[in-house]
N, C-alpha and C positions, 0 to 999 in steps of 0.2 A: 782813387786807393794808393794812397804814399806806403813807403816802405814793401812796396810790393816787388823784391829781388828779382832774377834771376832762376833761383832756384827753388823759390817759394810760391811762387807763382807764374800760370800762364794764359797764354790767351788763346781762345780758342774760337773758330767761326767754319761752322755746320752748313752744307748748302743743304735748303728745305726745302727747294723746288722739283725735287724727286716727288713729291708729296701728294699725291692726286686731287687737283679743286674739285673733281666731285665727291672725294667721302671725309667724311667728318671728323678731325682729330680730336682722341678721347682723352691723351693723357703722352707724354713727352719725359723722358729722364733722359740724365747724362750719369753714365755708370764709369767710374773712375777704378783701377788693378792696385789694392793693397795690399802690398808687399811685405810678411813679416818676416824678415831670412832669417837665415841662423847664427846671426851674433853675438853674444856668448859674452859677461861681464866676465873681473878678473876674478871670479871666485867661482865660473863655469859656470854659471844657469845659464837661462837663453834670456836675451833682453827684452820686456815691452816693449815699444813702442809706441805714445797713445799723443794724435792730433787732429786738429779742432780743424775741418778743413771747407770751407765758405764756397759761395756760386753765387757772380754776381753777373747778373745783365748791364751790357755797356746801352747805355743808352746813345750818350753822344762822344763819341771815339775822343781820344787828347789831342792838343796838337802842340804847337813848341810855346806858348804864350798858356797852357789852359790842360791840368789833367782830365781826366774822363771822367765823365759822371754815369755811373752806375746804380743800382736798386739789388738790396739782395734776392736773392730767389729761397735761397734755400741753404742751411748748415745743419753737419754733423760731426760731435768727436764717433772718430774710429779709435782701435785699438786693440791689444789682444795676443797672442801665440799663433793665432793662424791666420794665414792670407784670406783675402773673399777681396770682391769684386763691392763697394757699395753703389747704392743709386740715390739720384739726388730728383725733385722734382722740379722741373723745369716748362713745365708745360705750358702758364701763361706766357710765355715769352716768346714760346714755340708757334702756339696759336698765336701772336700777332705777328711773325714775320709769316705763316704761311700768308696772311692776310694781307701782305704787306710788308714785299720783300726787302724796297729801303730802307727800314726800316730794323735789319739784320747785320748788327755794329759786332752781334758775337755774345761769349760770354768770358768770364774772367772767374777764376780758380784759384784760391787763396788760401798755403795751408801753414798751417800757425802749431804755437804749442800749446797746451792750454791754459799757458799763463799769455795768452793773447799774444806769445811777442813772435817773428816768424820762425819756424825751425825750420835749422842747420838742419834736417837729417831727412826732411821731405823728398829730395834726390834720389834718395836712396830706397823709399818705401811707398810714397804715390809714385806710378806710372801719370806723370804730367805732360808730359811729350816720347816721340819716339827718337832715339839718341840714331843720329848718322848711320854712327859706329856699331849699333844694336844687332844683335842677329835677328835673322829672319825670324826664331821659332820664337824671338819676343815680342813679336810683332800681334800677335794674339790678345797684349795685355794692351795695347794702344785705350785710348779712353775711346768711350763708345754715345754717340746718341739714338734714343731707342722710339721709336715715335709707334704711336698704338692708333689705328684708325677703323675706321663702321662705315662700310660703303651702303650701308642702308639697305639691302637687299633682303626680303622678305623671307624664310622659312616655306616648303612645299607642303602639302599638305594630305595625307597618306591617306587612299580609300582603297578596299576593300569590300566583295562581294564569299561568297561562300556556299558550297555545294553539299547534304547532307546524302549521309548514302544508309540504307536497312538492308540487315545482314539477315539473313534465316536459317534459322540452327533447327537439326533436326533428330528427333532422338529413336530410340529401340532399332538401332540397327545391327544387324546381327555379323557378328566378329570380323569375318568376311568380308561387309561391307561397307562396316568401319575401315577396315585397313585401306579396300581400295578409295574410298570417300579419302584416308588420313592421306596418300598416295599423290589424288588428282587437285589434293589442296597444298600438299606440300610444292607441287611443281606449279600453280595457278599463283602462290604465294613468293614462290622464285619470278615467274614472268612480272608479278606486280612490282616486285623491289628494282628489276629492274627497268619497267618501264619507270618506279618511279624517280630513279636513279638519274635519267634522259627528263624529268621535266623539270619544266623556271627554276630555276634557285638562284643565290650567292652561291657565289665561288671565289674563293682566295687568290690576290693578284699583288703578290709582293712584290713593291719597287723601292729599288737598288741606285738611292743617286748616283753616286758612282760608276755601277755601271750604266744609266744613260746619259755622263756625263755631264753631268748638272753639280757634283761637288765644284767643281772651282766658282761657282756662285752662290750654292745655297749649302751655307754653314750648319744647321739643327733642323730636325733632324736627318739624319743619316738613308733614313727611309720610314718607310711605311705601306701596312696593306693596304691597298685598295679596293674589294674586291671587284668582280666584277659577276655581270649576268650570265646565265647561257643556259640552255636547255631548250627542249621540244613546247610547246604551247596546242595544243591540243585537246578536245574534250573524253573524259567527263575531267573539268576543273574539283583540281582538292582546294584547300583550304589558302595551305600557302603559295600557291601560284597570285594569288590576288588580279583577279581577273576582274575586268572593268563589263559594264553591261555592251559597251560599243567592239570592246573581244571576240565576246561570246557570238553578236553578232555578223562581225565580219569574219569568222572562223565557221559559222552557218552558210554564208553566203561562200565562201572559198568553197567548200564541199561538195556544193550545187555545179558553180562554172568556175572553177582553177584559174580563170581569166579574169573574171570583174574584181577581185580581190586578193592579196596577197592572205597567209596566212597571220595571225598574230606574231608579234617577236616578244623576243625574252629581252625586258627593259629592266632599268633602273626607276624605281618607285620612289626612294629618300633618300635622299644623300644627306651626308654632313658634312663641317667644314675640318679642316683643317691647317696647324698655323706653322709656319716658316720663317725663320734666320735666315735671313740673304743679302747678300752685296748688290744695292741699287748699282743704275748706269754711271753714275759719279763716285763710285767709292763707300758711302755710307751703309750703313749694316741696320736693317730693318727689323721687324716683327711685326710681321705681317699674317690675318686671317681669310685664309683661301678659302671661299664658300666649294658648295659641290666638290669636293676631296675623297669623298670614303663613300662606299654603296653600303645604304644601309639594309635599302629593303627591295628585291628582286616584284615584279606579274611580268602578264603579258598583257602585252597594247598593241 
C-alpha cells in the first residue's frame, strides 16, 4: 500500500480466538467512528468533510525488502454534517482467520479524499487509533470488530392442554333470593380471583446489569425484563396454566400419597433469546445472541 502515511492509514490486528469453535460465524464488521466536528469555514458555515475509506486484508506482512500484500475487502464514501458509525464488511477475512489463526495478519485501513489522495483531515475526523493522550471519555469511539455467530441451537416447542367448565344459570328467582345469590356469587368471584392470582403465571423480573455488577463488561442493553414463573399448580387447571398430561397424573398421585411424588411445579415452558454487546476476556467487543434469556410462557410440569 504505497503512499500510506501515519495520518491516513492504520494497521489493525484483532484476536479472534475468543469466537467459540463450535459456533458458526455468520457475519463480521469493522466499525469506525466518523466525527464531523464543529469546524467552520471563513464565511461561518459548518464545514463538511468527505472521505473515501478503504479496508484491506493483509495477506502477507511487509518486510525490509518488500511492501505488504493486501486485498480490498470493502470501500465506502462517507461525509455529511452529522457524526456517525460506519460499518465495513470483513466477513471473508475473519472467517478465514477463525479457521486458521496463522493467516491473521490484520487489516489496513486507508482514508483518502474523494480525489483518491491521502486525506490530511483524516486524523481529525476518522478514529483510526486511540492516542495515548486521549481522554477516557473518547475511548468508546475506538475502532471495533463486531462478529455475529450462530450456536445452532433449536427452539423449544410449546405444548398445551385445556379444561373446559360448564356453568349453569337459573332463572325466575325471587328478588330476595336474587340478592342472596348475587352476594354469594360476589364472594365466590372474589375467592376465585384470589385463587386465580395465586395460580401459575408469568411475572415481571427487571434485571439491571449495573445492580448485579455486570455493567463492567456488558455494554448494551443496560438491562431487560427476564420475567419468571411463579404460582401454584393444582386441580382444576385453567387454560393459561399450560399443564401437561404428566403433570395431571403427578398431581393425582400426590393427592393420594404426598410421599410418592411432589406436586407439579410452575416452570418456564417457552424461552426467547436476547442480544448482548459485551467485551470478552481479550478485550474484544462482541455482539452475541444468547438463547433462553427471556421467559415467554409458563406452565405446570
